[in-house]
Kinemage of the C-alpha trace (Angstrom):
@kinemage 1
@onewidth
@group {chain A} dominant
@subgroup {mainchain}
@vectorlist {calphas} color= white
{ca met a 1} P -33.205 -16.815 -19.351
{ca thr a 2} L -30.280 -18.969 -20.348
{ca lys a 3} L -26.873 -17.683 -19.349
{ca tyr a 4} L -23.607 -18.842 -20.775
{ca lys a 5} L -20.013 -18.971 -19.651
{ca ile a 6} L -16.869 -19.154 -21.736
{ca ile a 7} L -13.937 -21.161 -20.422
{ca asn a 8} L -10.928 -21.872 -22.626
{ca asn a 9} L -12.879 -20.523 -25.615
{ca ile a 10} L -15.653 -23.076 -25.036
{ca lys a 11} L -19.150 -21.681 -24.591
{ca ser a 12} L -21.462 -23.663 -22.315
{ca glu a 13} L -24.651 -23.079 -20.358
{ca met a 14} L -24.351 -22.079 -16.743
{ca thr a 15} L -25.893 -24.323 -14.102
{ca ala a 16} L -28.567 -23.036 -11.748
{ca asp a 17} L -25.998 -22.854 -8.948
{ca glu a 18} L -23.610 -20.833 -11.126
{ca ile a 19} L -26.390 -18.446 -12.098
{ca thr a 20} L -27.346 -18.001 -8.439
{ca ala a 21} L -23.719 -17.347 -7.489
{ca leu a 22} L -23.356 -14.831 -10.337
{ca glu a 23} L -26.533 -12.975 -9.388
{ca thr a 24} L -25.487 -12.898 -5.724
{ca ala a 25} L -22.078 -11.503 -6.661
{ca gln a 26} L -23.689 -8.873 -8.883
{ca ala a 27} L -26.102 -7.834 -6.124
{ca thr a 28} L -23.257 -7.598 -3.614
{ca ala a 29} L -21.182 -5.512 -6.012
{ca gln a 30} L -24.102 -3.160 -6.649
{ca thr a 31} L -24.668 -2.750 -2.907
{ca glu a 32} L -20.995 -1.850 -2.444
{ca ile a 33} L -21.147 0.621 -5.335
{ca asn a 34} L -24.238 2.287 -3.853
{ca ala a 35} L -22.588 2.516 -0.424
{ca glu a 36} L -19.488 4.150 -1.933
{ca lys a 37} L -21.614 6.632 -3.900
{ca gln a 38} L -23.490 7.516 -0.695
{ca lys a 39} L -20.196 7.975 1.179
{ca ile a 40} L -18.964 10.388 -1.519
{ca gln a 41} L -22.256 12.296 -1.509
{ca asp a 42} L -22.175 12.566 2.289
{ca ala a 43} L -18.651 14.021 2.137
{ca ile a 44} L -19.755 16.588 -0.449
{ca thr a 45} L -22.771 17.536 1.669
{ca lys a 46} L -20.698 17.874 4.852
{ca lys a 47} L -18.121 20.023 3.090
{ca ala a 48} L -20.830 22.377 1.811
{ca ser a 49} L -22.411 22.479 5.260
{ca gly a 50} L -19.076 23.297 6.869
{ca lys a 51} L -18.406 26.090 4.397
{ca gln a 52} L -21.842 27.544 5.079
{ca lys a 53} L -21.245 27.444 8.825
{ca leu a 54} L -17.981 29.336 8.353
{ca lys a 55} L -19.818 31.940 6.243
{ca asp a 56} L -22.438 32.222 8.993
{ca leu a 57} L -19.612 33.028 11.407
{ca gly a 58} L -18.644 35.937 9.181
{ca leu a 59} L -15.750 34.556 7.141
{ca asp a 60} L -15.607 35.486 3.455
{ca asp a 61} L -14.818 33.104 0.597
{ca asp a 62} L -11.113 34.007 0.535
{ca glu a 63} L -10.734 33.327 4.251
{ca ile a 64} L -12.570 30.029 3.944
{ca gln a 65} L -10.377 29.007 1.021
{ca ala a 66} L -7.280 29.855 3.010
{ca leu a 67} L -8.498 27.679 5.876
{ca ile a 68} L -9.689 24.607 4.022
{ca gly a 69} L -8.162 24.954 0.587
{ca ala a 70} L -11.429 24.738 -1.274
């Protein structure tokens, strides 16, 4: 598939090296996005797990909220 670039309002075809560099950059960016999404999901999971452990110890929702603010 032909890819194009626009520099100074001039449209031209990308070289094979430019396409490779673009695809590598896109893959790297997607990997970083996925890692950040996983980090956020892990934090959410750990927070829920922590709240459940506090409930298992006998604390009620109001006490848990007072402790962790959530």
